[in-house]
N, C-alpha and C positions, 0 to 999 in steps of 0.2 A: 431430496426434493422431487416429488412425483407430480406429473402433470395430470390434468383431467383426462379421462378416457378419450382416445381419438386425437388428442393434441400432442404435439412433440414437446419433450421436456425442454424448458428454457435453460440454456447453459451459455455462459459467456465463453467466447472463443479465445484462444491464446492471443490473437492479434487484437481483439477488442479490449482485452485487459491492458495490453501494452499501449494501445492508442489512448485509452482513458487516462493512463498515467502520464503520457506525453501532454495531452490537452490540459489536464489539471495542473501540471507543473508549469506550463507556459502561462496559463491564466494567473496562477498564484504569483509567479515571479514578476509579471507585469504589474499586478495590483499591489504587491508588497513594495516594490521599488517606487512606483508612482505615489503610493501613500506615504512612504518615508520622505519623499521629496516635497509633496504638497499635502501634508497631513490634514490640515483643516478641511479641505474639500473632499477628501477620500477616507476619512476615519471610519465611517460606517461601512464602507465597501470592504475594507480590509478585515473588519470584524466579521462581516457576513461570509465572505469568501473563506476565511480561515475557519470559521465555525462550521460551515457546510463541509469543507474538506475533512475536518476533524471527525464529524459525525459519520460521514461516508467511510472514512478510514477505520473507525471503530467497527462499523457494520461489516466491512470487508475483512477485518482482523477476526471477528467472531465467526464469520462465515468460513474463513480459511481454517480456523481452529476446529469447527464442527466437521468439516470435510476431512481434515487430518485425523481426527479421532476415529472416524469411520474407516479410513484407509489404514490406520495403524493396526487393525485386526490382521492384516496380511502383509503390510509394508513396514519396514523399520525406519520410521520417520523421526528425524531429529530437528530441533529448533533451528540450528544453523542451516540445514538444508531446506527447511520449510519457509522461513521468513527471510533468510539471507541468500538462499538459492545456492549454497555451497555444495557442489557436487551433484546437484539435482536438476540443474538447468543448463542449457547451452550457454556458452560464454557470451554470445550476442544478447541473449535475453537477460542474463545476469547484469551485464554492463548497462543495458537500457533501463531496467527497472531500478537497480540500485544506484545508477547514475542520477536518475530523476529524484530518488529519495535523498541522495546526498546533496543535490542542488537545492532541494526544498529546505533541508536543514541549514545549509550555509546561508541562503537568502533570508530565512526566518530569523536566525540568530543575528546576522549582520544588520538587518533592517530594524529589528527590535533594539539592538544595541545603539543604533543611531538616534532612536527616539524612545529612550527608556521612560517608564511610568506614563505612557500614553496608550491609546488604543492599538498602537503598533505592536504592543506586547502580545496581542492575540495571534500574531503571525507564527509564534512558536508552536501553536496547536496544529497547523496545517500538515507538517511532515508525517503525521499519523496516517494520512492518506497513502503516501508512498510506501510506508511499511505494510499497511493493510493490503494494498494491491499486489505487492511483491509476495506476500504470504498467500494471497488468493491464487496467484499464478502457480506458486509452488505446490499448493494443496491440490489444485485441479490437474496440473500438467507436469509436475516434477516427477523425476524418476528416482525411486528409492529401492534399496535392496530388500530382499524378503525378510520378514520378521523371523527371528530364530524360534525354532520349535522347542518344546520341552526336551525332546531327545537331543537337540543340539547342545543344550545347557548341561547335560549329564556327562 
C-alpha cells in the first residue's frame, strides 16, 4: 500500500489493532446478549452488528493474507503464527487478541443456541472479526524466522 507523494503511508499501529479488537468485542458481547434476552426489540441490531463485524473481519483476513504473501518472500510464515500468533507475538498480545476471538466465539454460539432459528443465528458470523484482526496483527507485527534459501534445502 503506497501513499500519494508527500503523504505518509497509512498503517494501523499495533495498539490500534488491539484496541479495535477490544471495542468490537465489547460491542458484540453487549448486543448479542441483549438481543438474546430481548430478541423482538433488538433483532435487527444483532444482524447489523454481526454482519458488519463479519465483513470487516473478512477484509482484515484478506489484508493480512496479502501482507503475509509479500512478507513470505523473506520470512518463513506459517498459518499458526500468522492467525493464531503462535511463536510470532508476545504473550500479552496473543492473550489479548485470541482471548477476544475466543470470547466472540463463546458468546456467538451460546446466544445463537439460546434462540435457534431466529435472527440471533447471525451472531455466529461475528467471530470472523476476531480472527481477521489477529491475522492482521500477525502479518504486520509478527516475528517470523527467515525463509530457507535454496542452499539450505540442499
